[in-house]
Each structure stands twice: as C-alpha cells, then as structure tokens.
TORTI-984179 format. One record per residue (C-alpha): residue number from 1; residue in three letters; x, y, z. Coordinates in steps of 0.02 Angstrom, whole numbers. Layout:
<pt n="NUM" res="ALA" X="X" Y="Y" Z="Z"/>
...
//
This chain:
<pt n="1" res="MET" X="-3931" Y="3833" Z="-1885"/>
<pt n="2" res="ASN" X="-3982" Y="4000" Z="-1945"/>
<pt n="3" res="GLN" X="-3879" Y="4138" Z="-2023"/>
<pt n="4" res="SER" X="-3939" Y="4260" Z="-1891"/>
<pt n="5" res="ASN" X="-3873" Y="4152" Z="-1749"/>
<pt n="6" res="PRO" X="-3700" Y="4199" Z="-1687"/>
<pt n="7" res="TYR" X="-3659" Y="4016" Z="-1652"/>
<pt n="8" res="ASP" X="-3716" Y="3952" Z="-1820"/>
<pt n="9" res="LEU" X="-3766" Y="4056" Z="-1969"/>
<pt n="10" res="SER" X="-3849" Y="3946" Z="-2100"/>
<pt n="11" res="GLN" X="-3950" Y="4031" Z="-2237"/>
<pt n="12" res="GLU" X="-4137" Y="4027" Z="-2204"/>
<pt n="13" res="HIS" X="-4198" Y="3976" Z="-2377"/>
<pt n="14" res="ILE" X="-4246" Y="3793" Z="-2399"/>
<pt n="15" res="SER" X="-4283" Y="3733" Z="-2574"/>
<pt n="16" res="ARG" X="-4419" Y="3622" Z="-2641"/>
<pt n="17" res="VAL" X="-4379" Y="3441" Z="-2674"/>
<pt n="18" res="ASP" X="-4377" Y="3465" Z="-2862"/>
<pt n="19" res="GLU" X="-4233" Y="3590" Z="-2863"/>
<pt n="20" res="PRO" X="-4057" Y="3530" Z="-2908"/>
<pt n="21" res="VAL" X="-3922" Y="3517" Z="-2776"/>
<pt n="22" res="ILE" X="-3780" Y="3640" Z="-2806"/>
<pt n="23" res="GLU" X="-3636" Y="3631" Z="-2684"/>
<pt n="24" res="GLU" X="-3571" Y="3809" Z="-2681"/>
<pt n="25" res="SER" X="-3419" Y="3757" Z="-2582"/>
<pt n="26" res="ARG" X="-3349" Y="3693" Z="-2747"/>
<pt n="27" res="LYS" X="-3345" Y="3869" Z="-2815"/>
<pt n="28" res="GLY" X="-3212" Y="4000" Z="-2780"/>
<pt n="29" res="PHE" X="-3087" Y="3927" Z="-2658"/>
<pt n="30" res="GLY" X="-3176" Y="3760" Z="-2664"/>
<pt n="31" res="VAL" X="-3166" Y="3645" Z="-2514"/>
<pt n="32" res="TRP" X="-2996" Y="3718" Z="-2468"/>
<pt n="33" res="LEU" X="-3081" Y="3862" Z="-2379"/>
<pt n="34" res="ASN" X="-3184" Y="3738" Z="-2277"/>
<pt n="35" res="ILE" X="-3026" Y="3640" Z="-2234"/>
<pt n="36" res="VAL" X="-2926" Y="3794" Z="-2185"/>
<pt n="37" res="LEU" X="-3066" Y="3860" Z="-2074"/>
<pt n="38" res="PHE" X="-3085" Y="3688" Z="-1995"/>
<pt n="39" res="LEU" X="-2900" Y="3680" Z="-1953"/>
<pt n="40" res="ALA" X="-2899" Y="3859" Z="-1890"/>
<pt n="41" res="THR" X="-3048" Y="3824" Z="-1777"/>
<pt n="42" res="PHE" X="-2968" Y="3664" Z="-1716"/>
<pt n="43" res="PHE" X="-2817" Y="3766" Z="-1666"/>
<pt n="44" res="THR" X="-2915" Y="3905" Z="-1579"/>
<pt n="45" res="THR" X="-3021" Y="3780" Z="-1483"/>
<pt n="46" res="THR" X="-2863" Y="3688" Z="-1432"/>
<pt n="47" res="VAL" X="-2794" Y="3852" Z="-1363"/>
<pt n="48" res="ALA" X="-2960" Y="3875" Z="-1271"/>
<pt n="49" res="GLY" X="-2941" Y="3700" Z="-1201"/>
<pt n="50" res="VAL" X="-2769" Y="3745" Z="-1134"/>
<pt n="51" res="PHE" X="-2847" Y="3897" Z="-1051"/>
<pt n="52" res="TRP" X="-2982" Y="3791" Z="-970"/>
<pt n="53" res="ALA" X="-2846" Y="3672" Z="-910"/>
<pt n="54" res="ASN" X="-2768" Y="3817" Z="-816"/>
<pt n="55" res="ARG" X="-2608" Y="3810" Z="-918"/>
<pt n="56" res="ASP" X="-2510" Y="3946" Z="-1007"/>
<pt n="57" res="PHE" X="-2595" Y="3953" Z="-1177"/>
<pt n="58" res="TYR" X="-2456" Y="4064" Z="-1246"/>
<pt n="59" res="ASN" X="-2338" Y="3917" Z="-1231"/>
<pt n="60" res="LEU" X="-2359" Y="3802" Z="-1382"/>
<pt n="61" res="ASP" X="-2285" Y="3659" Z="-1282"/>
<pt n="62" res="ASN" X="-2448" Y="3657" Z="-1183"/>
<pt n="63" res="LEU" X="-2562" Y="3629" Z="-1333"/>
<pt n="64" res="HIS" X="-2586" Y="3445" Z="-1293"/>
<pt n="65" res="TYR" X="-2681" Y="3496" Z="-1135"/>
<pt n="66" res="GLY" X="-2818" Y="3567" Z="-1246"/>
<pt n="67" res="LEU" X="-2840" Y="3423" Z="-1368"/>
<pt n="68" res="THR" X="-2979" Y="3332" Z="-1275"/>
<pt n="69" res="TYR" X="-3083" Y="3489" Z="-1261"/>
<pt n="70" res="SER" X="-3049" Y="3536" Z="-1442"/>
<pt n="71" res="ILE" X="-3095" Y="3367" Z="-1514"/>
<pt n="72" res="LEU" X="-3255" Y="3360" Z="-1413"/>
<pt n="73" res="ILE" X="-3317" Y="3535" Z="-1456"/>
<pt n="74" res="MET" X="-3275" Y="3510" Z="-1641"/>
<pt n="75" res="LEU" X="-3376" Y="3349" Z="-1632"/>
<pt n="76" res="VAL" X="-3528" Y="3439" Z="-1563"/>
<pt n="77" res="ILE" X="-3518" Y="3576" Z="-1694"/>
<pt n="78" res="SER" X="-3489" Y="3452" Z="-1835"/>
<pt n="79" res="THR" X="-3633" Y="3336" Z="-1791"/>
<pt n="80" res="HIS" X="-3748" Y="3486" Z="-1781"/>
<pt n="81" res="GLU" X="-3693" Y="3555" Z="-1950"/>
<pt n="82" res="PHE" X="-3692" Y="3389" Z="-2040"/>
<pt n="83" res="GLY" X="-3865" Y="3354" Z="-1970"/>
<pt n="84" res="HIS" X="-3922" Y="3507" Z="-2068"/>
<pt n="85" res="TYR" X="-3813" Y="3458" Z="-2216"/>
<pt n="86" res="PHE" X="-3878" Y="3282" Z="-2240"/>
<pt n="87" res="ALA" X="-4059" Y="3334" Z="-2212"/>
<pt n="88" res="ALA" X="-4034" Y="3467" Z="-2346"/>
<pt n="89" res="ARG" X="-3960" Y="3341" Z="-2465"/>
<pt n="90" res="TYR" X="-4107" Y="3225" Z="-2432"/>
<pt n="91" res="HIS" X="-4224" Y="3363" Z="-2488"/>
<pt n="92" res="LYS" X="-4110" Y="3409" Z="-2635"/>
<pt n="93" res="VAL" X="-4074" Y="3579" Z="-2562"/>
<pt n="94" res="PRO" X="-3925" Y="3680" Z="-2629"/>
<pt n="95" res="VAL" X="-3803" Y="3675" Z="-2484"/>
<pt n="96" res="THR" X="-3619" Y="3703" Z="-2444"/>
<pt n="97" res="LEU" X="-3506" Y="3608" Z="-2329"/>
<pt n="98" res="PRO" X="-3487" Y="3688" Z="-2156"/>
<pt n="99" res="TYR" X="-3381" Y="3843" Z="-2137"/>
<pt n="100" res="TYR" X="-3308" Y="3836" Z="-1961"/>
<pt n="101" res="ILE" X="-3283" Y="4000" Z="-1869"/>
<pt n="102" res="PRO" X="-3121" Y="4015" Z="-1768"/>
<pt n="103" res="PHE" X="-3113" Y="4139" Z="-1625"/>
<pt n="104" res="PRO" X="-2933" Y="4161" Z="-1565"/>
<pt n="105" res="PHE" X="-2963" Y="4290" Z="-1429"/>
<pt n="106" res="VAL" X="-2979" Y="4190" Z="-1267"/>
<pt n="107" res="SER" X="-3014" Y="4344" Z="-1163"/>
<pt n="108" res="LEU" X="-3169" Y="4385" Z="-1268"/>
<pt n="109" res="ASN" X="-3230" Y="4208" Z="-1300"/>
<pt n="110" res="PRO" X="-3147" Y="4070" Z="-1197"/>
<pt n="111" res="PHE" X="-3236" Y="3935" Z="-1299"/>
<pt n="112" res="GLY" X="-3123" Y="3965" Z="-1450"/>
<pt n="113" res="THR" X="-3258" Y="3967" Z="-1584"/>
<pt n="114" res="MET" X="-3419" Y="4047" Z="-1641"/>
<pt n="115" res="GLY" X="-3482" Y="3883" Z="-1712"/>
<pt n="116" res="ALA" X="-3499" Y="3854" Z="-1898"/>
<pt n="117" res="VAL" X="-3606" Y="3902" Z="-2046"/>
<pt n="118" res="ILE" X="-3681" Y="3811" Z="-2192"/>
<pt n="119" res="LYS" X="-3759" Y="3908" Z="-2332"/>
<pt n="120" res="MET" X="-3918" Y="3862" Z="-2424"/>
<pt n="121" res="LYS" X="-3999" Y="3961" Z="-2563"/>
<pt n="122" res="ALA" X="-4167" Y="3933" Z="-2646"/>
<pt n="123" res="SER" X="-4318" Y="4033" Z="-2697"/>
<pt n="124" res="ASN" X="-4452" Y="3925" Z="-2617"/>
<pt n="125" res="TYR" X="-4470" Y="3770" Z="-2510"/>
<pt n="126" res="SER" X="-4593" Y="3655" Z="-2423"/>
<pt n="127" res="LYS" X="-4641" Y="3645" Z="-2241"/>
<pt n="128" res="LYS" X="-4574" Y="3468" Z="-2233"/>
<pt n="129" res="ALA" X="-4403" Y="3523" Z="-2291"/>
<pt n="130" res="LEU" X="-4407" Y="3672" Z="-2174"/>
<pt n="131" res="LEU" X="-4444" Y="3564" Z="-2022"/>
<pt n="132" res="ASP" X="-4326" Y="3422" Z="-2068"/>
<pt n="133" res="ILE" X="-4176" Y="3534" Z="-2099"/>
<pt n="134" res="GLY" X="-4213" Y="3646" Z="-1951"/>
<pt n="135" res="ALA" X="-4230" Y="3498" Z="-1831"/>
<pt n="136" res="ALA" X="-4093" Y="3381" Z="-1894"/>
<pt n="137" res="GLY" X="-3947" Y="3491" Z="-1841"/>
<pt n="138" res="PRO" X="-3994" Y="3531" Z="-1661"/>
<pt n="139" res="ILE" X="-4058" Y="3355" Z="-1627"/>
<pt n="140" res="ALA" X="-3893" Y="3281" Z="-1689"/>
<pt n="141" res="GLY" X="-3790" Y="3407" Z="-1588"/>
<pt n="142" res="TRP" X="-3900" Y="3382" Z="-1434"/>
<pt n="143" res="ILE" X="-3880" Y="3193" Z="-1436"/>
<pt n="144" res="THR" X="-3693" Y="3213" Z="-1455"/>
<pt n="145" res="SER" X="-3690" Y="3332" Z="-1307"/>
<pt n="146" res="LEU" X="-3790" Y="3208" Z="-1201"/>
<pt n="147" res="VAL" X="-3668" Y="3068" Z="-1238"/>
<pt n="148" res="ILE" X="-3518" Y="3178" Z="-1198"/>
<pt n="149" res="LEU" X="-3599" Y="3239" Z="-1038"/>
<pt n="150" res="ALA" X="-3643" Y="3063" Z="-982"/>
<pt n="151" res="ILE" X="-3464" Y="3004" Z="-1013"/>
<pt n="152" res="GLY" X="-3401" Y="3154" Z="-916"/>
<pt n="153" res="PHE" X="-3506" Y="3114" Z="-764"/>
<pt n="154" res="ILE" X="-3471" Y="2928" Z="-769"/>
<pt n="155" res="THR" X="-3282" Y="2953" Z="-783"/>
<pt n="156" res="LEU" X="-3260" Y="3094" Z="-658"/>
<pt n="157" res="PRO" X="-3080" Y="3092" Z="-596"/>
<pt n="158" res="PRO" X="-3038" Y="3097" Z="-410"/>
<pt n="159" res="ILE" X="-3019" Y="3262" Z="-319"/>
<pt n="160" res="SER" X="-2831" Y="3251" Z="-347"/>
<pt n="161" res="PHE" X="-2864" Y="3305" Z="-528"/>
<pt n="162" res="LEU" X="-2924" Y="3474" Z="-466"/>
<pt n="163" res="TYR" X="-2782" Y="3486" Z="-340"/>
<pt n="164" res="ASP" X="-2657" Y="3461" Z="-482"/>
<pt n="165" res="LEU" X="-2731" Y="3613" Z="-569"/>
<pt n="166" res="HIS" X="-2748" Y="3716" Z="-410"/>
<pt n="167" res="PRO" X="-2624" Y="3653" Z="-278"/>
<pt n="168" res="GLU" X="-2682" Y="3792" Z="-161"/>
<pt n="169" res="TYR" X="-2853" Y="3708" Z="-147"/>
<pt n="170" res="ALA" X="-2775" Y="3565" Z="-47"/>
<pt n="171" res="THR" X="-2743" Y="3684" Z="98"/>
<pt n="172" res="SER" X="-2866" Y="3826" Z="74"/>
<pt n="173" res="GLY" X="-3014" Y="3722" Z="17"/>
<pt n="174" res="ILE" X="-3110" Y="3727" Z="-148"/>
<pt n="175" res="PRO" X="-3193" Y="3896" Z="-171"/>
<pt n="176" res="THR" X="-3377" Y="3908" Z="-214"/>
<pt n="177" res="SER" X="-3364" Y="4079" Z="-295"/>
<pt n="178" res="GLY" X="-3295" Y="4150" Z="-456"/>
<pt n="179" res="PHE" X="-3337" Y="4119" Z="-639"/>
<pt n="180" res="THR" X="-3482" Y="3997" Z="-629"/>
<pt n="181" res="PHE" X="-3582" Y="3898" Z="-757"/>
<pt n="182" res="GLY" X="-3769" Y="3902" Z="-729"/>
<pt n="183" res="ASN" X="-3871" Y="3743" Z="-717"/>
<pt n="184" res="ASN" X="-4006" Y="3672" Z="-829"/>
<pt n="185" res="LEU" X="-4124" Y="3524" Z="-807"/>
<pt n="186" res="ILE" X="-4018" Y="3403" Z="-908"/>
<pt n="187" res="PHE" X="-3857" Y="3444" Z="-816"/>
<pt n="188" res="LEU" X="-3944" Y="3426" Z="-648"/>
<pt n="189" res="ALA" X="-4027" Y="3261" Z="-698"/>
<pt n="190" res="PHE" X="-3868" Y="3184" Z="-768"/>
<pt n="191" res="GLY" X="-3773" Y="3233" Z="-611"/>
<pt n="192" res="LYS" X="-3901" Y="3140" Z="-506"/>
<pt n="193" res="LEU" X="-3911" Y="2992" Z="-625"/>
<pt n="194" res="PHE" X="-3729" Y="2956" Z="-665"/>
<pt n="195" res="VAL" X="-3627" Y="3018" Z="-517"/>
<pt n="196" res="ASN" X="-3600" Y="2908" Z="-366"/>
<pt n="197" res="THR" X="-3565" Y="3044" Z="-238"/>
<pt n="198" res="SER" X="-3495" Y="2919" Z="-114"/>
<pt n="199" res="ALA" X="-3361" Y="2863" Z="-237"/>
<pt n="200" res="SER" X="-3335" Y="3013" Z="-351"/>
<pt n="201" res="PHE" X="-3298" Y="3196" Z="-327"/>
<pt n="202" res="MET" X="-3430" Y="3309" Z="-406"/>
<pt n="203" res="PRO" X="-3350" Y="3478" Z="-444"/>
<pt n="204" res="PRO" X="-3446" Y="3636" Z="-404"/>
<pt n="205" res="MET" X="-3512" Y="3734" Z="-554"/>
<pt n="206" res="ASN" X="-3372" Y="3862" Z="-536"/>
<pt n="207" res="GLU" X="-3245" Y="3724" Z="-572"/>
<pt n="208" res="VAL" X="-3338" Y="3627" Z="-709"/>
<pt n="209" res="TYR" X="-3240" Y="3710" Z="-850"/>
<pt n="210" res="HIS" X="-3084" Y="3615" Z="-797"/>
<pt n="211" res="TYR" X="-3169" Y="3452" Z="-847"/>
<pt n="212" res="PRO" X="-3173" Y="3441" Z="-1039"/>
<pt n="213" res="PHE" X="-3319" Y="3320" Z="-1054"/>
<pt n="214" res="LEU" X="-3427" Y="3418" Z="-931"/>
<pt n="215" res="CYS" X="-3376" Y="3586" Z="-1006"/>
<pt n="216" res="VAL" X="-3414" Y="3535" Z="-1186"/>
<pt n="217" res="GLY" X="-3574" Y="3445" Z="-1137"/>
<pt n="218" res="TRP" X="-3634" Y="3600" Z="-1046"/>
<pt n="219" res="PHE" X="-3586" Y="3713" Z="-1191"/>
<pt n="220" res="GLY" X="-3670" Y="3598" Z="-1316"/>
<pt n="221" res="LEU" X="-3833" Y="3608" Z="-1219"/>
<pt n="222" res="LEU" X="-3818" Y="3797" Z="-1210"/>
<pt n="223" res="ILE" X="-3795" Y="3825" Z="-1396"/>
<pt n="224" res="THR" X="-3932" Y="3698" Z="-1435"/>
<pt n="225" res="SER" X="-4055" Y="3791" Z="-1325"/>
<pt n="226" res="LEU" X="-4007" Y="3956" Z="-1408"/>
<pt n="227" res="ASN" X="-4042" Y="3882" Z="-1578"/>
<pt n="228" res="MET" X="-4201" Y="3797" Z="-1522"/>
<pt n="229" res="MET" X="-4284" Y="3960" Z="-1470"/>
<pt n="230" res="PRO" X="-4442" Y="3963" Z="-1577"/>
<pt n="231" res="VAL" X="-4414" Y="4140" Z="-1641"/>
<pt n="232" res="GLY" X="-4369" Y="4219" Z="-1808"/>
<pt n="233" res="GLN" X="-4246" Y="4124" Z="-1915"/>
<pt n="234" res="LEU" X="-4165" Y="4020" Z="-1780"/>
<pt n="235" res="ASP" X="-4184" Y="3833" Z="-1803"/>
<pt n="236" res="GLY" X="-4326" Y="3834" Z="-1678"/>
<pt n="237" res="GLY" X="-4409" Y="3974" Z="-1775"/>
<pt n="238" res="HIS" X="-4403" Y="3871" Z="-1935"/>
<pt n="239" res="ILE" X="-4480" Y="3723" Z="-1845"/>
<pt n="240" res="SER" X="-4616" Y="3825" Z="-1760"/>
<pt n="241" res="TYR" X="-4662" Y="3911" Z="-1924"/>
<pt n="242" res="ALA" X="-4671" Y="3744" Z="-2015"/>
<pt n="243" res="MET" X="-4784" Y="3674" Z="-1878"/>
<pt n="244" res="PHE" X="-4902" Y="3819" Z="-1849"/>
<pt n="245" res="GLY" X="-4887" Y="3937" Z="-1997"/>
<pt n="246" res="ASP" X="-4927" Y="4117" Z="-1957"/>
<pt n="247" res="LYS" X="-4985" Y="4068" Z="-1781"/>
<pt n="248" res="HIS" X="-4804" Y="4034" Z="-1736"/>
<pt n="249" res="LYS" X="-4787" Y="4220" Z="-1698"/>
<pt n="250" res="TYR" X="-4883" Y="4201" Z="-1535"/>
<pt n="251" res="ILE" X="-4756" Y="4074" Z="-1472"/>
<pt n="252" res="ALA" X="-4614" Y="4186" Z="-1533"/>
<pt n="253" res="TYR" X="-4679" Y="4337" Z="-1438"/>
<pt n="254" res="ILE" X="-4700" Y="4234" Z="-1278"/>
<pt n="255" res="VAL" X="-4520" Y="4171" Z="-1289"/>
<pt n="256" res="PHE" X="-4457" Y="4345" Z="-1328"/>
<pt n="257" res="SER" X="-4550" Y="4411" Z="-1175"/>
<pt n="258" res="MET" X="-4468" Y="4275" Z="-1069"/>
<pt n="259" res="LEU" X="-4298" Y="4331" Z="-1130"/>
<pt n="260" res="MET" X="-4337" Y="4509" Z="-1083"/>
<pt n="261" res="PHE" X="-4398" Y="4451" Z="-912"/>
<pt n="262" res="PHE" X="-4240" Y="4351" Z="-875"/>
<pt n="263" res="GLY" X="-4134" Y="4492" Z="-945"/>
<pt n="264" res="LEU" X="-4214" Y="4622" Z="-833"/>
<pt n="265" res="LEU" X="-4190" Y="4508" Z="-683"/>
<pt n="266" res="GLY" X="-4006" Y="4509" Z="-729"/>
<pt n="267" res="LEU" X="-4003" Y="4695" Z="-691"/>
<pt n="268" res="LEU" X="-4049" Y="4666" Z="-508"/>
<pt n="269" res="PRO" X="-3867" Y="4645" Z="-451"/>
<pt n="270" res="LEU" X="-3843" Y="4827" Z="-500"/>
<pt n="271" res="LEU" X="-3964" Y="4863" Z="-357"/>
<pt n="272" res="ASP" X="-3867" Y="4745" Z="-241"/>
<pt n="273" res="ILE" X="-4003" Y="4613" Z="-260"/>
<pt n="274" res="ASN" X="-3924" Y="4446" Z="-305"/>
<pt n="275" res="LEU" X="-4058" Y="4317" Z="-343"/>
<pt n="276" res="ASN" X="-3959" Y="4225" Z="-479"/>
<pt n="277" res="ILE" X="-4117" Y="4193" Z="-580"/>
<pt n="278" res="GLY" X="-4081" Y="4304" Z="-728"/>
<pt n="279" res="SER" X="-3940" Y="4368" Z="-837"/>
<pt n="280" res="ILE" X="-3907" Y="4531" Z="-926"/>
<pt n="281" res="ASN" X="-3844" Y="4423" Z="-1069"/>
<pt n="282" res="TRP" X="-4025" Y="4385" Z="-1113"/>
<pt n="283" res="LEU" X="-4055" Y="4570" Z="-1143"/>
<pt n="284" res="VAL" X="-3913" Y="4568" Z="-1268"/>
<pt n="285" res="TRP" X="-3986" Y="4413" Z="-1349"/>
<pt n="286" res="ALA" X="-4159" Y="4495" Z="-1354"/>
<pt n="287" res="VAL" X="-4087" Y="4648" Z="-1442"/>
<pt n="288" res="LEU" X="-4001" Y="4534" Z="-1568"/>
<pt n="289" res="ILE" X="-4163" Y="4442" Z="-1600"/>
<pt n="290" res="PHE" X="-4265" Y="4602" Z="-1616"/>
<pt n="291" res="PHE" X="-4150" Y="4689" Z="-1739"/>
<pt n="292" res="VAL" X="-4061" Y="4547" Z="-1831"/>
<pt n="293" res="ILE" X="-4142" Y="4376" Z="-1811"/>
<pt n="294" res="LYS" X="-4317" Y="4452" Z="-1797"/>
<pt n="295" res="ILE" X="-4457" Y="4388" Z="-1687"/>
<pt n="296" res="LYS" X="-4574" Y="4331" Z="-1825"/>
<pt n="297" res="HIS" X="-4521" Y="4208" Z="-1959"/>
<pt n="298" res="PRO" X="-4535" Y="4280" Z="-2136"/>
<pt n="299" res="ASP" X="-4681" Y="4216" Z="-2240"/>
<pt n="300" res="THR" X="-4577" Y="4122" Z="-2366"/>
<pt n="301" res="VAL" X="-4655" Y="3948" Z="-2367"/>
<pt n="302" res="THR" X="-4757" Y="3922" Z="-2525"/>
<pt n="303" res="GLU" X="-4851" Y="3766" Z="-2470"/>
<pt n="304" res="LEU" X="-4933" Y="3820" Z="-2306"/>
<pt n="305" res="ASP" X="-5076" Y="3696" Z="-2331"/>
<pt n="306" res="GLU" X="-4960" Y="3547" Z="-2348"/>
<pt n="307" res="PRO" X="-4986" Y="3435" Z="-2196"/>
<pt n="308" res="LEU" X="-4829" Y="3387" Z="-2101"/>
<pt n="309" res="GLY" X="-4898" Y="3223" Z="-2038"/>
<pt n="310" res="THR" X="-4900" Y="3152" Z="-1862"/>
<pt n="311" res="GLY" X="-4718" Y="3098" Z="-1864"/>
<pt n="312" res="ARG" X="-4649" Y="3268" Z="-1908"/>
<pt n="313" res="MET" X="-4765" Y="3355" Z="-1786"/>
<pt n="314" res="LEU" X="-4698" Y="3241" Z="-1648"/>
<pt n="315" res="ILE" X="-4521" Y="3284" Z="-1699"/>
<pt n="316" res="GLY" X="-4567" Y="3468" Z="-1689"/>
<pt n="317" res="TRP" X="-4639" Y="3448" Z="-1514"/>
<pt n="318" res="PHE" X="-4482" Y="3352" Z="-1465"/>
<pt n="319" res="THR" X="-4375" Y="3501" Z="-1513"/>
<pt n="320" res="PHE" X="-4481" Y="3609" Z="-1396"/>
<pt n="321" res="PHE" X="-4440" Y="3483" Z="-1260"/>
<pt n="322" res="ILE" X="-4254" Y="3499" Z="-1302"/>
<pt n="323" res="PHE" X="-4266" Y="3687" Z="-1283"/>
<pt n="324" res="VAL" X="-4350" Y="3677" Z="-1113"/>
<pt n="325" res="VAL" X="-4233" Y="3549" Z="-1033"/>
<pt n="326" res="SER" X="-4075" Y="3627" Z="-1106"/>
<pt n="327" res="PHE" X="-4116" Y="3810" Z="-1070"/>
<pt n="328" res="CYS" X="-4010" Y="3891" Z="-937"/>
<pt n="329" res="PRO" X="-4091" Y="4046" Z="-856"/>
<pt n="330" res="VAL" X="-3920" Y="4104" Z="-794"/>
<pt n="331" res="PRO" X="-3787" Y="4040" Z="-916"/>
<pt n="332" res="VAL" X="-3634" Y="4111" Z="-828"/>
<pt n="333" res="PHE" X="-3612" Y="4225" Z="-679"/>
<pt n="334" res="GLU" X="-3488" Y="4281" Z="-548"/>
<pt n="335" res="ALA" X="-3539" Y="4198" Z="-385"/>
//
C-alpha cells in the first residue's frame, strides 16, 4: 500500500530491476522494531476483539475473547504487506519488512490498528514493477479476506451465540438499529451463497461485529477497496498509472468525483433526509486524497513506452473489479 494511505503507508518509489536490494529494516533498531510493533499491534487488536465481543476490555482476564479477531485481522494485514514485500524482492526493489501500526484507543478506532507500512526507496522504476508491487498486496489481502468471510458464513453459530452476548435480546428481540456496517457486493453475494437461512441464523448488519470472521472479512474488503481506488499514490493509483500513463488522471478525477458525490449525500441526514446511500466519511477521504495522497499520480516512471503485456493488463483490470465489488458506499452508519 501507499505511504499516503492511513491504512498502509508504503513508499511510492519502485526501483528498476537492476538496482540492488537493501533491506533498511536491518539498520538502526534492526528487525527488533518490526517485532515490537507487531507484538504491540497484536495486543491492541486483541483488545479491540474483546470490545467487539462485548466484554470489559479493561480486564486483562478477558483478553482471550479477542484472540480470534486479532489473529484474523493480523493475517489480513500481513498477507497484504508481504504481497508487496515479495513482489518488491522479485523486482530487486529496496524494501523493509512491514512496520505494523498499533492503535490502542478503542473509542477512536475500534479495529485496533491503522494497518502496516513497508518502505521502499529508489530513484526510478519500470511500469512492470510498479504494477506488480501495487497489485500483489491488495490481491493477497483480498483473497485472504474472501476465505475468512466464507468461513464465517459457513460456520455461523446459532442464535444462542448472540443471546449469550446480549441476554436482553431473548426477551426484547434483536434490534435493527445502532452502529451498523454497510454492505458491499461481495458481502451480499457470500451471504446468499454460503448461508442456509433455514438452518443458520444470519445476523443483521448492526450485529455483524460480534462475529470475528464476518467482522474481519468485512474490514478486509473495506481497506482493500480504499487502497484499490485508482487515484494518486494509492495502490490502485500505481496500477492505473502503470496501465494508462498520463491518461490515468481521467479515471482518477472520475473516482474523486464519485467520492465527493457519496460524501455530499452523507450530509443529507443533517436535513432530516435519511437515504443511507452516502457517508460524510467520503468527504474526509476526499480531502485526504486532495491534499495528501493527491488525485494524479506523479510522473516518476522512466519507461512509459515499455509494454506491460496482456497478462499484466488483465491483472490490472482485475484490480478494478476488486475495487468495484468491495466498495461500500456507506461503510458505517447509525441506523
């Protein structure tokens, strides 16, 4: 992922094949910094898992309730980052091991992490390297999220699982309001494909976060779609620029306009109009893109005439498909 992305901040420079690989993680604190950050993030995501399990996360005796969530979300982040890492090594790109980002404040970020970062530095690079490294991470993380989500739907526990977390639901009924995850095409399709509604209980979207596999699968799709936006120096921006050169900017401006559109729709509840087809969060994301990530990818590729080949172009188009089916117009809302 890209350094401008709050979920994953990899450096944007991708080297040519003929440059030596220099693992900067061996400098300074060495791999110990990577290990310490990994352990810290594992702890903060475990605390977040306890929170999602509706337990007292201030009580260390409850940490085991968050282990499933923590292991799964660390798996999604790790497969994404090491997808970038191994693609970079293949192209002999100077690259560090992932630096995981713990986020201990549950009230501000209940997911427990801001992802991870790998750092790559080089003065020039090829389009092939740009596409391969940009695509490898999100594809790996996306596949991991799909597997986790499928397992979550196939192994849905009975309704008694939810009653154990909220005993009051047994008498008052399960509410359909409150903090609610938005849907996307993949989540909808997997729910139809893997859930036998006559034999399993399908939780409403305002209760999904209690189910670790569903929660992490949903979150994995969300962060993948964020990174797959074909703008600026996000992973999708790298891919789009490698595929189309300077013409990528037209795609970037269209996507940015879509973000503004969904963000403005998110202001409608302020006028007592609740359509649930937009989110003010997209306005925040649009501001971040405009001022930090940038809409247009910088002109840093030195081999613009180098053909990618049919295979890499197909991979690029596949990442656009990932973005579309994983994008959630309303990520979270209060129903």
